[in-house]
LOKOL-541875 format. One record per residue (C-alpha): residue in three letters; x, y negated, z. Coordinates in steps of 0.25 Angstrom, whole numbers, plus 5000, padded with zeros to 4 digits. Layout:
N
ALAXYZ...
# end
This chain:
241
MET489453155173PRO488953005172LEU489452905162GLU490252835172GLU491352945171TYR491352925156ALA491552775158ARG492552785169LYS493552865160ARG493552755148GLN493952615146PHE492952575136GLU493752445132LYS494852545127THR494052655121PRO493052655110GLU492152755117PRO490752705120PRO490452665135PRO489252715141GLY488052645135LYS486552655135SER486352745123THR485152835123SER484952975117LYS485252975102SER484053065099ALA482653055105ALA482453205102LYS483853275105PRO485053225112TYR486353205106PHE487653285106CYS489053265101VAL490453325100GLN491653245100ARG493053295096HIS494053225105ASP495553235102ALA495953185115THR497053245124ARG496553375119LEU495553395107HIS494153435112TYR492753415109ASP491753335117PHE490353395117ARG489253295122LEU487753315124GLU486753205127ILE486153235140ASP485453135150GLY485953015142VAL487453045141LEU488353145133LYS488653265142SER490053305138TRP490953425137ALA492353425132ILE492653555124PRO494053585120LYS493753685109GLY492553615104PRO491053665102THR490853785093LEU489753855085ASP490353985089PRO489554055100ALA490654155103VAL491554045110ARG491353965122HIS492053835123PHE492453765136ALA491753625138ALA492253525149HIS491053445154VAL491553295154GLU490953165158ASP489653115151HIS489753025139PRO488852915135LEU487952935123GLU488752835115TYR489952925115GLY489153025106SER489452945094PHE490952915098GLU492052945088GLY493452875088ASN494752865096ILE494952845110PRO496252765112ALA497452815119GLY497452785134ASN495952805135TYR495252925141GLY495053035130ALA495952965120GLY495953025106SER494953035094VAL493553075096MET492753135085LEU491253145085TRP491253295080ASP489753325081ARG488453265085GLY486953295085THR485853325094PHE485553435104GLU484453495112LEU484453565126LEU484053715126GLY483153745137ASP482253665146ALA483253615156SER483853475154GLY485253455150ALA485653405164GLU484953535170GLN485653625160MET487053555163ALA486753565178ARG486553715177GLY487753735168ASP487053785155LEU486753685145LYS486153735132PHE485853655120ARG485653655105LEU486553565096HIS486153495083GLY487453435078GLU488253415065LYS489253535069LEU488653595081ASN487253665081GLY486553765089ASP486453805103TYR487553785114ALA487753795129LEU488653725138VAL488853815150HIS489553765163MET490653855169LYS490353835183GLY491353855194ARG492553825184GLY493653725185LYS493153585186GLY491653615184ASN491553555170GLU491853675162TRP490753715152LEU490653805140LEU490053775127ILE489353895121LYS488753905107LYS487553985106ARG487254095095ASP486354035086GLN486253995071PHE487353895072ALA488353985079GLU489554005071PRO490654105075GLY492054055074TRP491653915072ASP492853815074VAL492553675079GLU493853625072ASN493353655058TYR492353545061ALA493353435066TYR492753315060SER491853205065ALA490253215063LEU490253065064SER491353025054GLY491853145047ARG493253115052THR494253215058GLN494953195072GLN496153135065GLU495353035057ILE494652985069ALA495952975077GLY496552885065ASN495252805065LEU494952845050PRO493652805045ALA492452905044ARG492452995032LYS491652935020THR491253075016LYS490653145029ARG490753295032LYS489553375031THR489253365046ALA489753215048GLY488653135041ALA488453025052ALA488652875051ASP490052815053ALA489752755066ILE491152785073TRP491752735086VAL493252705084SER494352665093ASP494652515095ARG495752515084PRO496152605072ALA497252695074LYS498452655066ARG498852755054SER500252795051ALA500952715041LYS501052835032SER499552855032ALA499252705032GLY500152685020SER499552795012ALA498152755015ALA498352605011ALA499252634999PRO498352604986ALA498352704975LYS499252684964THR498652654950ALA499352664937PRO499552534930ARG498652494919LYS499252494905LYS499052354898LYS498352364884PRO499252314873GLN498752174868LEU498552154853THR499252024847SER498851964834ARG499951924824ALA500151784819
# end
């Protein structure tokens, strides 16, 4: 899918999402991957792999996993520009995909086998190894041919040293970029000063065009200064005439 489809769906004067640019690969040796947790009409995870100068993208309702026993549905969606791989912030109401976007994971990956990414996608069996902050190891995206709209794929975790039965994606619902939760991103709160273990990146964050207004209760509690006890005056000595 060309980037024209990505641009057609967005009004860049009304959304902080990056327009298509001229970005090149982030790594000379290995291509980039990222996963964005997107709280739009329905909460889902957007899984993106850098292939042929764009981010090939799949929307995964249940998110990625380290559990090799489960296979998660992944809808192939339009390509995204490489600039989108660092996006975190809020897409304002009235725009396509309105809601908060968390940069949930990121890193590099390598294709498995001799075929190119485009060739593997064409045959419907894309195999790769992730090197992320939360996701690692071997995966496959398999096209379910002859189903529905034709964009139905499955994300499968292979059995390797990183496999973890029973692994729950929602136990890791914080940003790899800023350490924030989805609610903190939606409220335009600043990045956490003390990062979580897997969120050690710089605070270069995309944000929406204006901060969200906090409720009067929360704003008042945040702005109210702490009360301090009054200082006791020392008694002054006076000399007698």
